[in-house]
C-alpha positions in Angstrom: 93.1 113.6 85.9 94.5 115.0 89.1 97.5 116.6 87.5 100.2 114.4 89.0 103.2 113.5 86.8 104.5 110.0 86.6 107.6 111.0 88.6 105.4 112.5 91.3 103.3 109.4 91.5 106.4 107.3 91.7 107.9 109.4 94.6 104.6 109.4 96.4 104.0 105.7 96.2 107.6 104.6 97.0 108.3 107.2 99.7 106.1 110.1 100.8 102.9 108.2 100.8 104.1 104.6 101.0 101.2 102.3 101.5 102.8 100.4 104.4 104.9 102.7 106.5 102.9 105.9 105.9 99.3 104.7 105.4 99.8 101.5 107.5 98.0 99.3 105.1 98.5 95.7 104.2 100.4 94.8 107.3 98.9 91.4 107.9 101.2 89.9 105.2 104.1 91.9 106.7 103.7 89.8 109.9 102.9 86.5 108.2 105.1 85.9 105.2 108.2 88.0 105.6 110.3 85.3 107.4 111.3 83.9 103.9 112.5 86.1 101.1 111.4 83.9 98.3 107.8 83.7 99.6 107.9 87.5 100.1 109.1 88.2 96.5 106.3 86.0 95.1 103.6 87.5 97.3 104.6 91.1 96.6 105.0 90.5 92.9 101.5 89.1 92.9 100.3 92.3 94.7 102.1 94.5 92.1 100.4 92.5 89.3 97.0 92.7 90.8 97.2 96.3 91.8 98.4 97.4 88.4 95.8 95.5 86.3 92.9 96.1 88.7 93.6 99.9 88.5 93.8 99.7 84.7 90.5 97.7 84.5 88.7 100.0 86.8 89.8 103.0 84.9 88.7 101.5 81.6 85.3 100.6 82.9 84.6 103.5 85.2 82.1 105.2 83.0 80.1 101.9 82.7 80.0 101.1 86.4 77.0 102.4 88.3 78.1 104.5 91.2 76.0 102.5 93.7 77.7 99.2 92.9 81.2 100.4 92.1 82.8 98.9 95.3 81.3 95.5 94.5 82.4 95.6 90.9 85.9 96.7 92.0 86.1 93.7 94.4 85.0 91.4 91.6 87.7 92.8 89.3 90.4 92.4 92.0 89.2 88.9 92.8 89.5 87.9 89.1 93.1 88.9 89.0 93.9 87.3 92.3 92.4 84.0 91.1 94.6 84.2 88.0 97.6 84.7 90.2 96.7 81.9 92.5 96.2 79.5 89.6 99.6 80.4 88.1 101.4 80.0 91.4 99.7 76.6 92.1 100.6 75.4 88.6 104.2 76.5 88.4 105.3 77.0 92.1 103.4 74.4 94.1 105.7 74.4 97.1 105.6 78.1 97.4 101.8 77.9 97.0 101.6 75.6 99.9 103.9 77.8 102.0 101.8 80.9 101.3 98.6 79.1 102.1 95.6 81.3 102.2 97.5 84.6 102.0 97.4 84.7 98.2 93.6 84.6 98.3 93.6 87.3 101.0 95.1 89.7 98.5 91.5 90.3 97.5 91.0 92.1 100.9 94.2 94.1 100.7 93.3 97.7 101.5 96.1 99.0 99.2 94.5 97.5 96.1 90.9 98.7 96.9 92.2 102.1 98.0 94.1 102.8 94.8 91.2 101.6 92.7 88.8 103.9 94.5 91.1 106.9 95.1 93.0 107.0 91.8 91.8 104.6 89.1 88.2 106.0 89.3 89.6 109.5 88.5 92.4 109.0 86.0 93.0 107.5 82.5 94.1 103.8 82.1 97.9 104.5 81.6 98.2 106.6 84.7 96.1 104.2 86.6 98.4 101.3 85.6 101.4 103.4 86.6 99.9 104.2 90.0 99.0 100.6 90.6 102.4 99.3 89.7 104.2 101.9 91.8 101.9 101.4 94.8 102.6 97.7 94.6 106.3 98.5 94.3 106.2 100.6 97.5 104.5 97.8 99.3 107.1 95.3 97.9 110.1 97.4 98.9 109.1 97.5 102.6 108.3 93.8 102.8 111.5 92.8 101.0 113.6 94.8 103.4 111.9 93.2 106.4 112.2 89.7 104.8 115.9 90.1 104.1 116.6 91.1 107.8 114.3 88.3 109.1 115.7 85.5 107.0 119.3 86.6 107.4 119.2 86.8 111.1 116.6 84.0 111.6 118.2 81.4 109.3 121.6 82.9 108.3 120.5 82.6 104.7 119.0 84.5 101.7 117.0 82.9 98.9 118.0 79.5 100.3 121.7 80.2 100.1 123.7 80.1 103.4 125.2 83.6 103.9 126.4 83.7 107.5 128.9 81.1 108.7 128.3 78.1 110.8 129.5 80.0 113.9 126.6 82.4 113.6 123.8 81.9 116.2 120.5 82.4 114.6 117.9 84.6 116.3 114.8 82.5 116.9 112.6 85.5 117.3 113.3 86.5 113.7 111.2 83.6 112.4 108.3 84.5 114.6 105.6 87.1 113.6 106.4 89.5 116.5 109.8 90.3 114.9 108.0 91.6 111.7 105.9 93.9 113.9 109.0 95.4 115.6 111.0 95.7 112.3 108.0 97.4 110.7 107.8 99.8 113.6 111.5 100.6 113.3 111.2 101.3 109.6 108.2 103.6 110.1 110.2 105.5 112.8 113.2 105.8 110.6 111.2 106.9 107.5 109.2 109.5 109.5 112.3 110.8 111.1 114.0 111.4 107.7 110.9 113.0 106.3 110.5 115.4 109.3 114.2 116.4 109.1 113.8 117.1 105.3 110.7 119.2 105.9 112.5 121.2 108.6 115.5 122.1 106.4 
C-alpha cells in the first residue's frame, strides 16, 4: 500500500489531482454529453460504478494476472462492467440510452479508469482500490455536472427537464453546442489552478 489515507485519497481525487481539470483525462464526454444534466448524471454514475468495481477486481486478481498481459486483462475487466451498465441503461432507461448513443460503450476507453487500475489498484488492497475508484469517478462526475448545469440552464433555461428561467429569458444557442463545453472546461481549469497556486503561495 502506498500509505495514503482515505481522506487523502478523497482530497486528491476530488481536488488536487482531479482527473479532468488537473490530469485532463476523459474530456471527450465533457464535450459530448454535458448539454443535458440527466444524461450527464447517468453517464457519470456509470463511470463511478465502473471505476470502483474495476479497481476492486484488478486489486483482487493482481497476483493472478501475468505482468505481460495485465493491460489486456484490465481492459477485459473494464469492458465486462461497461457491458453490464449498458444492458441496465438499455433495459430501464431506453430514451437516455438512445440519447447517449455510443458514449456508454466508450467508457471502456476512458483513460481515467485504465489509469486508476494501473496506477493504484495494482498496488493496493481491494477496499482502498474501491475507495480510490469511487472517488476518482466522483471527481470526474463533479466537474461534468457543474458544466452540465451551466450548459442546460443557459442553453435551454431548464434543469432536469424543469423550466427554471422565465419565458423572457433568451437562451444561449452556443451552450447546446460542443464548443461551449470546451470553453467552460478551460474556465474551470483556470479557476481551479488559480486557487491552488494562491493556496500554495500563502
